Structure formats: structure tokens, C-alpha cells
TORKOL-4160 file (C-alpha; in steps of 0.2 Angstrom, whole numbers, padded with zeros to 4 digits, m for minus):
365
<pt num="1" X="0587" Y="0444" Z="0390"/>
<pt num="2" X="0578" Y="0458" Z="0381"/>
<pt num="3" X="0585" Y="0470" Z="0393"/>
<pt num="4" X="0604" Y="0464" Z="0391"/>
<pt num="5" X="0602" Y="0464" Z="0372"/>
<pt num="6" X="0595" Y="0482" Z="0369"/>
<pt num="7" X="0607" Y="0487" Z="0381"/>
<pt num="8" X="0621" Y="0482" Z="0371"/>
<pt num="9" X="0615" Y="0489" Z="0355"/>
<pt num="10" X="0612" Y="0506" Z="0364"/>
<pt num="11" X="0627" Y="0507" Z="0373"/>
<pt num="12" X="0641" Y="0495" Z="0370"/>
<pt num="13" X="0650" Y="0503" Z="0354"/>
<pt num="14" X="0662" Y="0485" Z="0353"/>
<pt num="15" X="0648" Y="0472" Z="0351"/>
<pt num="16" X="0642" Y="0471" Z="0335"/>
<pt num="17" X="0624" Y="0472" Z="0333"/>
<pt num="18" X="0620" Y="0453" Z="0324"/>
<pt num="19" X="0631" Y="0447" Z="0337"/>
<pt num="20" X="0620" Y="0456" Z="0353"/>
<pt num="21" X="0605" Y="0450" Z="0344"/>
<pt num="22" X="0612" Y="0430" Z="0340"/>
<pt num="23" X="0616" Y="0431" Z="0359"/>
<pt num="24" X="0602" Y="0435" Z="0368"/>
<pt num="25" X="0592" Y="0423" Z="0357"/>
<pt num="26" X="0605" Y="0409" Z="0362"/>
<pt num="27" X="0603" Y="0417" Z="0379"/>
<pt num="28" X="0584" Y="0415" Z="0379"/>
<pt num="29" X="0585" Y="0397" Z="0374"/>
<pt num="30" X="0598" Y="0390" Z="0386"/>
<pt num="31" X="0588" Y="0398" Z="0400"/>
<pt num="32" X="0574" Y="0387" Z="0395"/>
<pt num="33" X="0561" Y="0399" Z="0385"/>
<pt num="34" X="0561" Y="0393" Z="0369"/>
<pt num="35" X="0545" Y="0398" Z="0365"/>
<pt num="36" X="0552" Y="0415" Z="0368"/>
<pt num="37" X="0567" Y="0415" Z="0355"/>
<pt num="38" X="0558" Y="0423" Z="0340"/>
<pt num="39" X="0549" Y="0439" Z="0350"/>
<pt num="40" X="0568" Y="0443" Z="0358"/>
<pt num="41" X="0575" Y="0441" Z="0340"/>
<pt num="42" X="0561" Y="0451" Z="0333"/>
<pt num="43" X="0561" Y="0465" Z="0344"/>
<pt num="44" X="0579" Y="0466" Z="0344"/>
<pt num="45" X="0581" Y="0467" Z="0326"/>
<pt num="46" X="0568" Y="0480" Z="0325"/>
<pt num="47" X="0577" Y="0488" Z="0338"/>
<pt num="48" X="0594" Y="0487" Z="0327"/>
<pt num="49" X="0586" Y="0496" Z="0313"/>
<pt num="50" X="0579" Y="0511" Z="0321"/>
<pt num="51" X="0596" Y="0515" Z="0327"/>
<pt num="52" X="0601" Y="0530" Z="0332"/>
<pt num="53" X="0583" Y="0533" Z="0340"/>
<pt num="54" X="0576" Y="0551" Z="0337"/>
<pt num="55" X="0563" Y="0558" Z="0350"/>
<pt num="56" X="0554" Y="0573" Z="0347"/>
<pt num="57" X="0559" Y="0589" Z="0349"/>
<pt num="58" X="0556" Y="0593" Z="0368"/>
<pt num="59" X="0553" Y="0612" Z="0364"/>
<pt num="60" X="0540" Y="0608" Z="0352"/>
<pt num="61" X="0532" Y="0594" Z="0360"/>
<pt num="62" X="0536" Y="0591" Z="0376"/>
<pt num="63" X="0522" Y="0579" Z="0380"/>
<pt num="64" X="0527" Y="0568" Z="0367"/>
<pt num="65" X="0544" Y="0570" Z="0371"/>
<pt num="66" X="0543" Y="0564" Z="0389"/>
<pt num="67" X="0532" Y="0551" Z="0384"/>
<pt num="68" X="0544" Y="0543" Z="0372"/>
<pt num="69" X="0558" Y="0545" Z="0384"/>
<pt num="70" X="0553" Y="0539" Z="0400"/>
<pt num="71" X="0540" Y="0526" Z="0393"/>
<pt num="72" X="0524" Y="0532" Z="0403"/>
<pt num="73" X="0507" Y="0536" Z="0393"/>
<pt num="74" X="0504" Y="0553" Z="0386"/>
<pt num="75" X="0487" Y="0557" Z="0395"/>
<pt num="76" X="0498" Y="0553" Z="0412"/>
<pt num="77" X="0513" Y="0566" Z="0407"/>
<pt num="78" X="0499" Y="0580" Z="0401"/>
<pt num="79" X="0493" Y="0581" Z="0417"/>
<pt num="80" X="0508" Y="0580" Z="0427"/>
<pt num="81" X="0517" Y="0593" Z="0415"/>
<pt num="82" X="0503" Y="0606" Z="0417"/>
<pt num="83" X="0505" Y="0602" Z="0437"/>
<pt num="84" X="0524" Y="0601" Z="0440"/>
<pt num="85" X="0534" Y="0610" Z="0424"/>
<pt num="86" X="0544" Y="0601" Z="0412"/>
<pt num="87" X="0559" Y="0598" Z="0423"/>
<pt num="88" X="0551" Y="0590" Z="0438"/>
<pt num="89" X="0539" Y="0580" Z="0429"/>
<pt num="90" X="0555" Y="0573" Z="0419"/>
<pt num="91" X="0562" Y="0568" Z="0436"/>
<pt num="92" X="0545" Y="0560" Z="0442"/>
<pt num="93" X="0545" Y="0552" Z="0427"/>
<pt num="94" X="0562" Y="0544" Z="0429"/>
<pt num="95" X="0560" Y="0538" Z="0447"/>
<pt num="96" X="0543" Y="0529" Z="0442"/>
<pt num="97" X="0556" Y="0516" Z="0431"/>
<pt num="98" X="0569" Y="0516" Z="0444"/>
<pt num="99" X="0568" Y="0501" Z="0458"/>
<pt num="100" X="0559" Y="0504" Z="0473"/>
<pt num="101" X="0569" Y="0502" Z="0489"/>
<pt num="102" X="0565" Y="0488" Z="0500"/>
<pt num="103" X="0557" Y="0493" Z="0515"/>
<pt num="104" X="0550" Y="0487" Z="0532"/>
<pt num="105" X="0541" Y="0491" Z="0544"/>
<pt num="106" X="0546" Y="0484" Z="0563"/>
<pt num="107" X="0534" Y="0477" Z="0574"/>
<pt num="108" X="0537" Y="0489" Z="0589"/>
<pt num="109" X="0522" Y="0476" Z="0598"/>
<pt num="110" X="0537" Y="0464" Z="0597"/>
<pt num="111" X="0554" Y="0472" Z="0595"/>
<pt num="112" X="0563" Y="0490" Z="0592"/>
<pt num="113" X="0571" Y="0495" Z="0577"/>
<pt num="114" X="0589" Y="0494" Z="0582"/>
<pt num="115" X="0587" Y="0477" Z="0588"/>
<pt num="116" X="0579" Y="0472" Z="0571"/>
<pt num="117" X="0592" Y="0480" Z="0562"/>
<pt num="118" X="0605" Y="0470" Z="0572"/>
<pt num="119" X="0594" Y="0455" Z="0570"/>
<pt num="120" X="0596" Y="0458" Z="0550"/>
<pt num="121" X="0613" Y="0460" Z="0552"/>
<pt num="122" X="0617" Y="0444" Z="0560"/>
<pt num="123" X="0606" Y="0435" Z="0546"/>
<pt num="124" X="0618" Y="0444" Z="0533"/>
<pt num="125" X="0607" Y="0457" Z="0529"/>
<pt num="126" X="0611" Y="0476" Z="0528"/>
<pt num="127" X="0598" Y="0485" Z="0536"/>
<pt num="128" X="0599" Y="0507" Z="0538"/>
<pt num="129" X="0587" Y="0516" Z="0548"/>
<pt num="130" X="0572" Y="0523" Z="0535"/>
<pt num="131" X="0571" Y="0543" Z="0533"/>
<pt num="132" X="0555" Y="0547" Z="0538"/>
<pt num="133" X="0545" Y="0533" Z="0548"/>
<pt num="134" X="0553" Y="0528" Z="0564"/>
<pt num="135" X="0548" Y="0511" Z="0563"/>
<pt num="136" X="0556" Y="0508" Z="0545"/>
<pt num="137" X="0571" Y="0499" Z="0539"/>
<pt num="138" X="0578" Y="0501" Z="0522"/>
<pt num="139" X="0584" Y="0482" Z="0517"/>
<pt num="140" X="0600" Y="0479" Z="0505"/>
<pt num="141" X="0592" Y="0465" Z="0501"/>
<pt num="142" X="0574" Y="0456" Z="0502"/>
<pt num="143" X="0565" Y="0451" Z="0519"/>
<pt num="144" X="0554" Y="0439" Z="0511"/>
<pt num="145" X="0541" Y="0429" Z="0519"/>
<pt num="146" X="0554" Y="0413" Z="0520"/>
<pt num="147" X="0566" Y="0425" Z="0533"/>
<pt num="148" X="0565" Y="0418" Z="0549"/>
<pt num="149" X="0562" Y="0435" Z="0556"/>
<pt num="150" X="0548" Y="0437" Z="0545"/>
<pt num="151" X="0538" Y="0423" Z="0552"/>
<pt num="152" X="0543" Y="0428" Z="0570"/>
<pt num="153" X="0533" Y="0443" Z="0566"/>
<pt num="154" X="0546" Y="0457" Z="0569"/>
<pt num="155" X="0542" Y="0465" Z="0554"/>
<pt num="156" X="0530" Y="0469" Z="0541"/>
<pt num="157" X="0534" Y="0472" Z="0522"/>
<pt num="158" X="0529" Y="0491" Z="0519"/>
<pt num="159" X="0534" Y="0507" Z="0510"/>
<pt num="160" X="0538" Y="0521" Z="0521"/>
<pt num="161" X="0525" Y="0533" Z="0514"/>
<pt num="162" X="0512" Y="0521" Z="0519"/>
<pt num="163" X="0518" Y="0520" Z="0537"/>
<pt num="164" X="0515" Y="0539" Z="0538"/>
<pt num="165" X="0498" Y="0536" Z="0536"/>
<pt num="166" X="0494" Y="0527" Z="0554"/>
<pt num="167" X="0508" Y="0540" Z="0561"/>
<pt num="168" X="0498" Y="0554" Z="0553"/>
<pt num="169" X="0482" Y="0546" Z="0564"/>
<pt num="170" X="0492" Y="0547" Z="0577"/>
<pt num="171" X="0477" Y="0535" Z="0589"/>
<pt num="172" X="0480" Y="0537" Z="0608"/>
<pt num="173" X="0480" Y="0522" Z="0620"/>
<pt num="174" X="0464" Y="0514" Z="0625"/>
<pt num="175" X="0454" Y="0522" Z="0609"/>
<pt num="176" X="0443" Y="0515" Z="0597"/>
<pt num="177" X="0451" Y="0516" Z="0578"/>
<pt num="178" X="0439" Y="0513" Z="0563"/>
<pt num="179" X="0451" Y="0507" Z="0548"/>
<pt num="180" X="0438" Y="0508" Z="0535"/>
<pt num="181" X="0449" Y="0499" Z="0522"/>
<pt num="182" X="0456" Y="0489" Z="0532"/>
<pt num="183" X="0463" Y="0472" Z="0525"/>
<pt num="184" X="0476" Y="0465" Z="0523"/>
<pt num="185" X="0482" Y="0474" Z="0539"/>
<pt num="186" X="0498" Y="0484" Z="0535"/>
<pt num="187" X="0490" Y="0500" Z="0542"/>
<pt num="188" X="0479" Y="0490" Z="0554"/>
<pt num="189" X="0492" Y="0482" Z="0563"/>
<pt num="190" X="0503" Y="0497" Z="0564"/>
<pt num="191" X="0488" Y="0508" Z="0571"/>
<pt num="192" X="0487" Y="0493" Z="0583"/>
<pt num="193" X="0505" Y="0496" Z="0588"/>
<pt num="194" X="0505" Y="0515" Z="0588"/>
<pt num="195" X="0491" Y="0510" Z="0604"/>
<pt num="196" X="0503" Y="0497" Z="0611"/>
<pt num="197" X="0489" Y="0485" Z="0609"/>
<pt num="198" X="0477" Y="0493" Z="0619"/>
<pt num="199" X="0461" Y="0500" Z="0616"/>
<pt num="200" X="0453" Y="0495" Z="0598"/>
<pt num="201" X="0455" Y="0493" Z="0580"/>
<pt num="202" X="0441" Y="0489" Z="0568"/>
<pt num="203" X="0447" Y="0484" Z="0551"/>
<pt num="204" X="0432" Y="0483" Z="0539"/>
<pt num="205" X="0433" Y="0475" Z="0521"/>
<pt num="206" X="0420" Y="0468" Z="0509"/>
<pt num="207" X="0430" Y="0453" Z="0503"/>
<pt num="208" X="0430" Y="0439" Z="0514"/>
<pt num="209" X="0448" Y="0432" Z="0505"/>
<pt num="210" X="0457" Y="0449" Z="0512"/>
<pt num="211" X="0448" Y="0449" Z="0529"/>
<pt num="212" X="0458" Y="0430" Z="0531"/>
<pt num="213" X="0474" Y="0440" Z="0527"/>
<pt num="214" X="0470" Y="0452" Z="0540"/>
<pt num="215" X="0468" Y="0438" Z="0553"/>
<pt num="216" X="0483" Y="0430" Z="0546"/>
<pt num="217" X="0493" Y="0446" Z="0549"/>
<pt num="218" X="0488" Y="0448" Z="0566"/>
<pt num="219" X="0490" Y="0430" Z="0570"/>
<pt num="220" X="0510" Y="0432" Z="0565"/>
<pt num="221" X="0513" Y="0451" Z="0571"/>
<pt num="222" X="0504" Y="0446" Z="0588"/>
<pt num="223" X="0490" Y="0459" Z="0587"/>
<pt num="224" X="0476" Y="0457" Z="0598"/>
<pt num="225" X="0465" Y="0472" Z="0598"/>
<pt num="226" X="0461" Y="0471" Z="0580"/>
<pt num="227" X="0443" Y="0465" Z="0574"/>
<pt num="228" X="0440" Y="0461" Z="0557"/>
<pt num="229" X="0422" Y="0466" Z="0551"/>
<pt num="230" X="0414" Y="0462" Z="0533"/>
<pt num="231" X="0404" Y="0476" Z="0527"/>
<pt num="232" X="0402" Y="0489" Z="0513"/>
<pt num="233" X="0413" Y="0504" Z="0522"/>
<pt num="234" X="0400" Y="0516" Z="0514"/>
<pt num="235" X="0387" Y="0510" Z="0525"/>
<pt num="236" X="0392" Y="0506" Z="0544"/>
<pt num="237" X="0376" Y="0512" Z="0555"/>
<pt num="238" X="0379" Y="0504" Z="0570"/>
<pt num="239" X="0396" Y="0514" Z="0570"/>
<pt num="240" X="0389" Y="0531" Z="0569"/>
<pt num="241" X="0397" Y="0543" Z="0582"/>
<pt num="242" X="0407" Y="0528" Z="0590"/>
<pt num="243" X="0423" Y="0531" Z="0585"/>
<pt num="244" X="0439" Y="0541" Z="0591"/>
<pt num="245" X="0448" Y="0540" Z="0575"/>
<pt num="246" X="0445" Y="0534" Z="0560"/>
<pt num="247" X="0458" Y="0529" Z="0544"/>
<pt num="248" X="0452" Y="0530" Z="0523"/>
<pt num="249" X="0465" Y="0522" Z="0516"/>
<pt num="250" X="0455" Y="0525" Z="0500"/>
<pt num="251" X="0454" Y="0514" Z="0484"/>
<pt num="252" X="0463" Y="0524" Z="0471"/>
<pt num="253" X="0472" Y="0525" Z="0455"/>
<pt num="254" X="0490" Y="0519" Z="0462"/>
<pt num="255" X="0499" Y="0531" Z="0449"/>
<pt num="256" X="0511" Y="0534" Z="0465"/>
<pt num="257" X="0517" Y="0516" Z="0466"/>
<pt num="258" X="0523" Y="0515" Z="0446"/>
<pt num="259" X="0540" Y="0510" Z="0450"/>
<pt num="260" X="0534" Y="0494" Z="0460"/>
<pt num="261" X="0521" Y="0492" Z="0446"/>
<pt num="262" X="0526" Y="0496" Z="0430"/>
<pt num="263" X="0514" Y="0490" Z="0419"/>
<pt num="264" X="0500" Y="0499" Z="0429"/>
<pt num="265" X="0504" Y="0514" Z="0417"/>
<pt num="266" X="0498" Y="0505" Z="0402"/>
<pt num="267" X="0483" Y="0497" Z="0411"/>
<pt num="268" X="0476" Y="0512" Z="0415"/>
<pt num="269" X="0466" Y="0525" Z="0408"/>
<pt num="270" X="0457" Y="0542" Z="0412"/>
<pt num="271" X="0439" Y="0531" Z="0410"/>
<pt num="272" X="0445" Y="0518" Z="0421"/>
<pt num="273" X="0445" Y="0531" Z="0437"/>
<pt num="274" X="0428" Y="0541" Z="0434"/>
<pt num="275" X="0421" Y="0531" Z="0446"/>
<pt num="276" X="0437" Y="0531" Z="0459"/>
<pt num="277" X="0431" Y="0549" Z="0466"/>
<pt num="278" X="0413" Y="0544" Z="0470"/>
<pt num="279" X="0419" Y="0529" Z="0479"/>
<pt num="280" X="0433" Y="0539" Z="0489"/>
<pt num="281" X="0417" Y="0554" Z="0492"/>
<pt num="282" X="0406" Y="0540" Z="0500"/>
<pt num="283" X="0420" Y="0531" Z="0511"/>
<pt num="284" X="0426" Y="0547" Z="0518"/>
<pt num="285" X="0407" Y="0554" Z="0521"/>
<pt num="286" X="0403" Y="0537" Z="0530"/>
<pt num="287" X="0421" Y="0540" Z="0540"/>
<pt num="288" X="0414" Y="0557" Z="0546"/>
<pt num="289" X="0396" Y="0548" Z="0553"/>
<pt num="290" X="0407" Y="0537" Z="0563"/>
<pt num="291" X="0415" Y="0550" Z="0572"/>
<pt num="292" X="0412" Y="0557" Z="0589"/>
<pt num="293" X="0413" Y="0574" Z="0590"/>
<pt num="294" X="0432" Y="0581" Z="0592"/>
<pt num="295" X="0436" Y="0564" Z="0582"/>
<pt num="296" X="0452" Y="0565" Z="0569"/>
<pt num="297" X="0450" Y="0557" Z="0551"/>
<pt num="298" X="0467" Y="0553" Z="0541"/>
<pt num="299" X="0462" Y="0550" Z="0522"/>
<pt num="300" X="0478" Y="0543" Z="0511"/>
<pt num="301" X="0480" Y="0536" Z="0493"/>
<pt num="302" X="0494" Y="0531" Z="0484"/>
<pt num="303" X="0491" Y="0542" Z="0471"/>
<pt num="304" X="0496" Y="0558" Z="0463"/>
<pt num="305" X="0480" Y="0564" Z="0456"/>
<pt num="306" X="0471" Y="0580" Z="0462"/>
<pt num="307" X="0453" Y="0574" Z="0458"/>
<pt num="308" X="0457" Y="0559" Z="0471"/>
<pt num="309" X="0468" Y="0570" Z="0483"/>
<pt num="310" X="0467" Y="0588" Z="0485"/>
<pt num="311" X="0451" Y="0590" Z="0476"/>
<pt num="312" X="0443" Y="0577" Z="0487"/>
<pt num="313" X="0448" Y="0585" Z="0501"/>
<pt num="314" X="0441" Y="0602" Z="0496"/>
<pt num="315" X="0425" Y="0592" Z="0492"/>
<pt num="316" X="0424" Y="0584" Z="0509"/>
<pt num="317" X="0428" Y="0600" Z="0519"/>
<pt num="318" X="0411" Y="0610" Z="0509"/>
<pt num="319" X="0403" Y="0594" Z="0512"/>
<pt num="320" X="0406" Y="0594" Z="0531"/>
<pt num="321" X="0407" Y="0612" Z="0539"/>
<pt num="322" X="0409" Y="0604" Z="0555"/>
<pt num="323" X="0428" Y="0596" Z="0549"/>
<pt num="324" X="0442" Y="0609" Z="0549"/>
<pt num="325" X="0461" Y="0604" Z="0543"/>
<pt num="326" X="0473" Y="0597" Z="0557"/>
<pt num="327" X="0490" Y="0599" Z="0555"/>
<pt num="328" X="0502" Y="0585" Z="0553"/>
<pt num="329" X="0516" Y="0592" Z="0560"/>
<pt num="330" X="0516" Y="0586" Z="0578"/>
<pt num="331" X="0514" Y="0567" Z="0571"/>
<pt num="332" X="0528" Y="0569" Z="0557"/>
<pt num="333" X="0545" Y="0575" Z="0555"/>
<pt num="334" X="0543" Y="0595" Z="0554"/>
<pt num="335" X="0555" Y="0597" Z="0539"/>
<pt num="336" X="0543" Y="0587" Z="0530"/>
<pt num="337" X="0524" Y="0594" Z="0534"/>
<pt num="338" X="0530" Y="0610" Z="0542"/>
<pt num="339" X="0513" Y="0619" Z="0542"/>
<pt num="340" X="0503" Y="0607" Z="0534"/>
<pt num="341" X="0488" Y="0598" Z="0538"/>
<pt num="342" X="0489" Y="0587" Z="0519"/>
<pt num="343" X="0504" Y="0584" Z="0509"/>
<pt num="344" X="0509" Y="0573" Z="0494"/>
<pt num="345" X="0523" Y="0563" Z="0495"/>
<pt num="346" X="0535" Y="0561" Z="0479"/>
<pt num="347" X="0545" Y="0547" Z="0473"/>
<pt num="348" X="0560" Y="0559" Z="0465"/>
<pt num="349" X="0559" Y="0571" Z="0481"/>
<pt num="350" X="0555" Y="0562" Z="0497"/>
<pt num="351" X="0561" Y="0542" Z="0491"/>
<pt num="352" X="0545" Y="0535" Z="0494"/>
<pt num="353" X="0531" Y="0530" Z="0483"/>
<pt num="354" X="0519" Y="0544" Z="0479"/>
<pt num="355" X="0508" Y="0545" Z="0492"/>
<pt num="356" X="0494" Y="0558" Z="0498"/>
<pt num="357" X="0490" Y="0562" Z="0518"/>
<pt num="358" X="0477" Y="0573" Z="0522"/>
<pt num="359" X="0471" Y="0576" Z="0543"/>
<pt num="360" X="0456" Y="0581" Z="0546"/>
<pt num="361" X="0447" Y="0585" Z="0566"/>
<pt num="362" X="0429" Y="0586" Z="0569"/>
<pt num="363" X="0423" Y="0602" Z="0577"/>
<pt num="364" X="0421" Y="0595" Z="0596"/>
<pt num="365" X="0404" Y="0603" Z="0598"/>
């Protein structure tokens, strides 16, 4: 009701301001939210009194202007402005206020993308092939957990960028893969599908309830080669030197998924992120110890911060001279990652969540 009322006040010249406020309050009461009527009325009356809205001059105060215009905190705007410049920062912030596409990953252990798209069409849900991920489908409306196709295990709800993490690792049939942050299983089950159900994917998580979710997802998707392992993924001595591939989809600040979690921008502060880089580095170091000679490591996050992404990879390579960057192009679309071993996906450029990917390989000797 607040959005409808604000839209009327800001954009509909033929609707009197008093009528917009009163009708929004009445609609709130009719919808069964009587306790919120006072809030709706107060917010809209304050908005009315402040019209027309006046923003800071973008030339004099670019950070304040972008922060107020796009409703993002100034510390976040300042960081992106220094990195991307004014125009691109504006586009990135605007993308953070738009609805995210509803994307699903085809479970290729059970069906093909074309067959799944046909099943959605038969159920009255329009599906289109995703741009970057060969398993991805964009749905016109949500394919929720109540959908029979979901219950059959034919898809997993997942952003297209997240699908590219497992694709970047590209594990081969019969290999041992360690997913150091495996639960609840989106990328873990994708790794299993890429291996065509062969070999073994060890999915590590410290929380029992998340491992329960992993087990449930594996059951639904008919994934048989995943083993859940409860542990602190920074201490896996029993697996040192055993893995062919390792994925570190690290806990991060989440600044790449603000369009899905708009509250996050106001709940996070730079102080909250102080311990993240240490945790990420610890996970990367343990992944390195778990890999065999010649093994492959992929590091991914759903954020857009150099400290957690490019700087984290540079620090890892400085600590581990037996690793080098390994090209992404054989495994991801050439137009996306041509000549690159690490890559930052951005919502306004690529239509995905903000997501970072880096592929690293341990020397064979």
C-alpha cells in the first residue's frame, strides 16, 4: 500500500495528494493490517509535505546523490564509485532495486533443459533458455516447491551465476571433489550432475541442519554420489592430498544479491565484514592442502568487493606459489571470460547476481 500511495503522489498528477493518502490507509485496513494504518498514513503525509523531492547536486556530491536516489548506504556507494565510475555505479545501484529473474537449473541426471522447458509449458509456465548456463531456464513465474516438477526432482532453484561456479570447476567423471561449503547443496548437486553421477562429491558443512537440507535435496534430485561431512572446513586433515577438485563457495558479504535481499544493504556495515576475509583465506588454504598435485580449485563469492575477491585470490597465490591461475574460457562462454582466469559477474552487465569466480590449479610436481 505504501508503494501504491507513493506512486500516486510522485507520478500521478490527476490524483489529489489527500485522496492518495486516505485511499492507501483504507486499503491497508481492508487488507487486514489495521495496526499499520497509522504508519502508512504518516509515511505518505510526510512524503507529501516533502514534495517535490530535492536531491544533492551529482556534480558536487556524487556519493550522497547516488545514495539517496538509489537508496543504498553511502559507504557502499563510495566504494563502487571509486571502482566503476559515476555512470556504471548508477546502473549497478539501479539494478539492485529491480526484481531478480526467476531462474532454475535443470537436473540433468533426470532430464534435459529442452524437455524441462516443455514440461513447464505444458503446465502453463513459460520458460526460456538462460543466456550463460547450459542448464539454466528463466521462468515467467515462480516454479515453487509445490510444483510437481520440483517434487519430481527435475530442477533446482538457483541463479544463473551460481550455476557457473560448478561449471568453472568442470570436474571429470570418476573424480573426488571436495565442496568445502557444500550445504544446502545447490552447487554440490550440480557438481554431481556434471560428473554424471560418478565419482564422489564430499560436501562439508559445520551445521547439522544444513546437512539435513543437503540430504533432502540429494534425495529429491536422485543424487547418489554425494557424501555429507560435518566439520569445520578449515580443518580437514584426513583429506589432505586426496582431492582432484575443490570448490570454495565462501561465506561473504552478499553484496551481489541485493536485488534478492534489499534489507541486506542497510543491515551490513564495513565492521561486519572485518572477519570475512580471514575466514575466506582459511578456507582457501585448507582447500589447497586437500588437493592432489595438478588439482583444480575454484573460489567463488556472491559479492562485489575486491577485498573478498581479487585481493583474496592474489593473497592466496602469494601464500601458495605452487598454484597458478587457470583459464575459465574452456568451461564458460568465450564471450564472457575470454582470456580470463577470474571474473566478476555484475547484475547490470550480465543479468545475473553479482558473483565472482576464480579458477586455480596446483602445479603437477
